[in-house]
C-alpha positions in Angstrom: 125.5 102.4 105.9 124.1 103.2 102.4 126.4 100.5 100.9 124.8 97.9 103.2 121.3 99.1 102.2 122.2 98.9 98.5 123.4 95.3 98.9 120.2 94.4 100.7 118.1 96.0 97.9 120.2 94.0 95.3 119.5 90.5 96.7 122.5 90.5 99.1 123.0 89.1 102.6 124.8 91.1 105.1 126.1 90.4 108.7 125.8 93.3 111.1 126.1 93.9 114.9 123.0 94.1 117.0 122.7 95.1 120.7 123.4 91.5 121.6 125.1 89.4 118.9 125.7 89.6 115.2 122.7 89.1 112.9 122.2 88.2 109.2 120.2 90.6 107.1 118.2 90.1 103.9 115.4 92.2 102.5 112.1 90.7 103.7 110.6 90.3 100.3 113.5 88.9 98.3 112.4 85.2 98.0 115.6 83.9 96.4 117.7 85.7 98.9 115.7 84.4 101.9 116.0 80.9 100.5 119.8 81.3 100.2 119.8 82.6 103.8 118.1 79.5 105.0 120.6 77.4 103.1 123.8 79.0 104.4 122.4 78.9 108.0 121.2 75.3 107.5 118.1 76.5 109.2 115.1 74.1 109.3 112.2 75.4 107.1 109.8 75.1 110.0 111.7 77.8 111.9 110.4 81.3 111.1 112.8 84.2 110.3 112.5 87.2 112.7 112.5 90.8 111.2 113.6 94.2 112.4 112.1 97.5 111.4 113.2 101.1 111.9 109.8 102.5 112.8 106.3 101.4 113.8 104.9 102.8 110.5 106.5 99.8 108.8 104.4 97.3 110.8 101.6 97.5 108.2 104.1 96.1 105.6 104.3 92.8 107.5 101.5 92.6 110.1 97.8 92.1 109.3 96.8 93.6 112.6 98.2 94.9 115.9 96.3 94.4 119.2 95.9 97.1 121.8 98.2 95.0 124.2 100.9 94.8 121.4 100.7 98.6 121.0 101.1 99.0 124.7 104.2 96.8 124.7 105.7 98.6 121.7 105.2 102.0 123.4 107.0 100.7 126.5 109.8 98.6 125.1 110.6 99.7 121.5 113.2 100.4 120.5 114.6 97.5 122.5 115.0 93.8 123.0 111.3 92.8 122.7 110.2 90.7 119.7 106.5 90.6 119.1 104.7 87.8 117.3 101.9 89.3 115.3 99.4 88.1 112.7 101.2 88.2 109.3 100.0 89.8 106.1 98.7 87.2 103.7 101.4 87.9 101.1 104.3 87.5 103.5 106.7 84.7 102.4 106.7 81.3 104.1 110.5 81.9 104.5 109.5 84.6 107.0 106.4 83.0 108.6 107.4 79.3 108.3 103.7 78.7 107.3 102.5 79.9 110.7 100.7 83.0 109.4 102.5 84.9 112.1 105.5 87.3 111.9 108.2 88.0 114.5 109.2 91.7 114.5 110.9 94.3 116.6 112.6 97.7 116.5 116.1 96.9 117.9 117.6 98.8 120.8 120.4 101.4 120.3 122.9 99.7 117.9 124.1 99.5 114.4 121.1 97.3 113.7 118.7 100.2 114.7 120.5 102.6 112.4 120.5 100.1 109.6 116.8 99.5 109.9 116.0 103.2 110.0 118.2 103.9 106.9 116.8 100.9 105.0 113.2 101.9 105.7 112.1 98.4 104.9 111.9 95.2 107.1 115.0 93.0 107.1 115.8 89.7 108.7 117.5 89.6 112.0 118.4 86.0 112.5 121.5 85.2 114.5 124.8 85.0 112.5 125.5 81.3 113.0 124.8 78.0 111.4 121.9 76.3 113.2 123.1 74.6 116.3 126.2 76.7 116.7 126.7 79.6 119.2 125.7 83.0 117.8 128.6 85.1 116.6 129.8 87.9 118.9 132.3 89.4 116.4 133.0 89.7 112.7 135.8 87.1 112.8 133.4 84.5 114.0 130.9 85.4 111.2 133.7 85.1 108.7 134.8 81.7 110.1 131.2 80.4 110.0 130.2 81.6 106.5 133.5 82.4 104.6 132.5 84.0 101.3 128.7 83.1 101.5 127.8 86.5 102.8 128.0 89.7 100.6 129.1 92.1 103.4 130.2 91.8 107.0 130.0 95.0 109.0 132.7 94.9 111.7 131.4 96.8 114.6 133.8 95.2 117.1 132.7 92.7 119.7 128.9 92.6 120.3 127.9 92.7 124.0 126.4 89.2 124.0 124.2 88.3 126.9 120.6 87.3 126.8 118.7 87.5 123.5 115.5 89.5 123.0 112.3 88.4 124.9 109.8 86.9 122.5 106.1 87.5 123.2 103.1 86.3 121.1 100.6 89.1 120.8 98.3 87.8 118.1 95.1 88.1 120.2 93.9 89.9 123.3 96.4 88.1 125.6 100.1 88.0 125.5 102.1 84.8 125.8 105.8 84.4 126.6 107.6 82.3 124.0 111.2 83.0 125.0 112.5 84.6 128.2 115.2 87.1 127.3 116.6 90.4 128.5 113.1 91.7 129.4 111.6 89.7 132.3 108.0 88.5 132.0 107.0 90.0 135.3 107.9 93.4 133.9 105.7 92.7 130.8 102.7 91.8 132.9 103.1 94.9 135.1 
């Protein structure tokens, strides 16, 4: 675990298992590393990069504000498969926000990803471990096949469960808006 965090602190990219698929991690404020991550994924620049954190206290690092509705959703579904879109801090890189002035963030459910985020104690990327347009990797072998030696560390946690991705909800104002239906159903969010 500490080796993975050290690699992230030293401009590295890691692949790690989440509660659904494998993800690619880079420290949120390492601009050159984020640029390299976009390049190896062949990710379009207009697509923002989601983040994970290990505690709500880290939200102030990346979010300019958090609405009452967002706090209510966090209390109910974090840690878990709910990604919230929040107003981004002004100094957050366009590699994270894609110029939208919004940030996608969550505390992952019980998984290696949660332990990694807690140990790191800084936001890190949680983009799926696949080149854009390819299926997300469910195991370390697929990550290796996709990226070969372009990643600094692959953590082999065995096969990831797969299934539906996290639900994505925009919570930048007083209302919430579903952007992607995932594991958490929208009718449960509105309840």
